N, C-alpha and C positions, 0 to 999 in steps of 0.2 A: 495544390503543390505543398510539399512538406520536406523539411531537411532530412537528410539521411544520417541517422545517428547509430548506424550499425556497429561501429567500433565501440561505442559506449554500451550498446546493448549486449555485445559479447562479454564485456567486463561485468555487466550486471548479471548475465546468465551464469558467470563463474560464482558470483555471490549466492545466486539461487541454488546452484549445485552444492555449495558448501553448507547452506542452510538445510537442504534436503538430507545431506549426509549426517549432519548433526541430529536431525530428527530420527534417522535410522539407527544411529548409535544408541540413543536413549531407548528406543523401542526394543532393540536387541538386548540391551542391558537390563530391561525391566519387562520380561515376558508377561503378557496378559494385562498389562497396565494401560496400554494405549487402546482406546476403544473406538477409534475412528473407523467408519465404514461407509460405503455408498448410501446416500440418502440421509445421513446424519447432517443436519444443517445448523446445529446450535451456534457454531462460530460465525455463521453467515448473518447474524443479527447484531454483531459487535460493531461499535463505531470506532474507527481508527483512521489515521491519515497516512498518505503516501508521500515519499520524497519525490523530488522532481524527476529523477531517472526512472523511478517506478511508474509514475504517472505517464510519462512519455512512452514507456514500453507498453503499458496496458492500452493506452490510447491508440498506439500504432497497430497493435494486433486486433483491437476491437474493430477498427475500420476494415479489416479483412474478412469479417464475419458476413454471412449471407444477410441480405436486406431484411428478411422477415425477423431474424433474430435481433438485429440492431434496432429495428423499430420498436419491438416490445421492451427491449432493455432501455431505450431512450425514455419511454413512458415511466418505467420503474425508477430510473435514475433521477428524473425530475422530482418525483415524490420524495425519494430518499434525500435528495439535496436540500429540499425545503425543511425536512425534519432535522437534518444535520445542522442547518443554520440555526434553527430554534434551540437545539441542544447546546450549541456553542455559545449562543447569546446568554443562555442560562448560566453556563459555566463562567462566562466573563463577569456577569453580575455578582456571582458568588465570590469571585476573586476580588472584585472591587469592595465587597463587604468585609474582606479580610479572612475569608474561609481558607483554611490550610490547603496547600497545593495537593496534598495526598487525598484529602476529602473530595476536592474538585475532580481529580482523576478517577476516583472511585465512582463518583456520580456519572461521569462520562462512560465509564466502563459498564455501568448498569443500564445505559440507554439501549433499547432494543430497536434498531432500525434495520429493516430487511435489506440485504445487499441487492442492488439492481441486477447483479449477474446471477442471482439465484433463480433458477427456472421453476415452473409450476410443479415439476417432478422432484423438487428439492435437490437438484444437482446443479453444479456450477456450469454456466454457459461458456466460460473461458477457463476451465479447469487447468489446462496445460500451461496457461499464462498467468495463473493466479498469483497475487502478491506474496512476498516472503512471510508476512504475518499469517496469512492463511495456511501456509505450508508448515508453520511451527505450532499451530494450535493443536493441542492434544498431548503435548509433552510439557514437563515443568520448565518454565522460563524464568530466568532471573532478571528482574527489573528493579532498579534502585536498591539493590542488595537484598530484595525479597523474592521468594519463589512464588510463582502463580501457576495454577493448574486448571485444566478443564474439570468442571464439576461432574461431568459424565464419565470421566476416566476412572481407572482403578487405582490412581495415586491417592494416598491418604495423608492427612495432616500429621505432623509429628515424626514422619519417617524421612530418612535420608535418601535422596535420589540424585542422579546426575541431572544437571540443568543446562539449558542453552542460554548463553549470555547474550540476550537480545540487544543490549546497548552497544556491544561491539559490532554487531551486524548493522545497527542503525548508524553508527559512526562511519562505517565503511560506505554506506549508501549516501550519506551527506557529503563525504569527501569526493565520491564519484560525481555527484550532482554539482558540486563546486567546480570540479575540474571541467565539466561540460560547459558550465556557464562562462568560465574564464576562457576556454578554448574558442567558443563561438564569438567571443567579443561582445557579449551582451552589455547594453548600457545599464541594465538592472543588476548591480553587484550583489543585491540581496535576494535574487531570484531563487537561489538554491535553498533559502530558508523558508520558502513558501511550501507548506504542507497541505494537501487536500484529500478529502475522502474519495473513495472509488467513484461515487456518483459524479463529482466535479471533474475528475480525471477523464471520465467518459464524455461529458458534455463540453469540455473545453476544446477550443480550436487552437492548437499549438502552432501558430503561424509566426512570421517574422515580427509582427507587431507585439504579440504576447511575449515572445522571447527577447524583445528589445534589440532587434537587429536593424541595421540600416537598410533602407529600401532604395529602389532605383538602381542606377548604374554604380553608385558608391556603396560597396558591400564589404562586410568583414571578411577576413581570411577564411573563416570556417564556412560562411554562407556560400562561398564559391566552391566548396568541396564537391557536393553532388546533390542534385535535386531529384526527388522521386515523385512522380505524379500519382 
């Protein structure tokens, strides 16, 4: 049994549509610079985390996949999750030693962990429901005031290009996650600040216990909304 978060998923899909439009605008403004094509999987080895709303959305649609696909993704997710934990421990140790935050982020950015959703044919098993980060890879992105581009693209350093302000999108995702946590009446007020990689989002069971909802006959207002089996 799982809670029906369809209202939040609709709001999330609006953010997805906005991100896709931003990608298209840059693509149209810079003909020939975006080199994304079927079978190119460079971005599928990048380590990044999802907000709560993204994780819930991906997890929900993952459960609708055929069993044979889910089984092979589960195996890849377990391996990826172990590698992600090791990488994050390494980053934490560097922070403890006083390593600059930017250097730590660069280290994380260079970690090559295969996404569990990447099939043997180098195509995404959940392309239609891929996270926003995946949708923006390939165009210049502004993060912490600096532009970042795919090394396989036609964008070159020292040139001026339109960029997608990733932090604005990230802020919107956090706000939506916060609204969800507040509305369901979770006892975990910091739940929206928990970010997880794709592998963890797939493996996690987002039940009442995880979400911090009351069980039994005593339930929160949101928990009484609607339950989907």
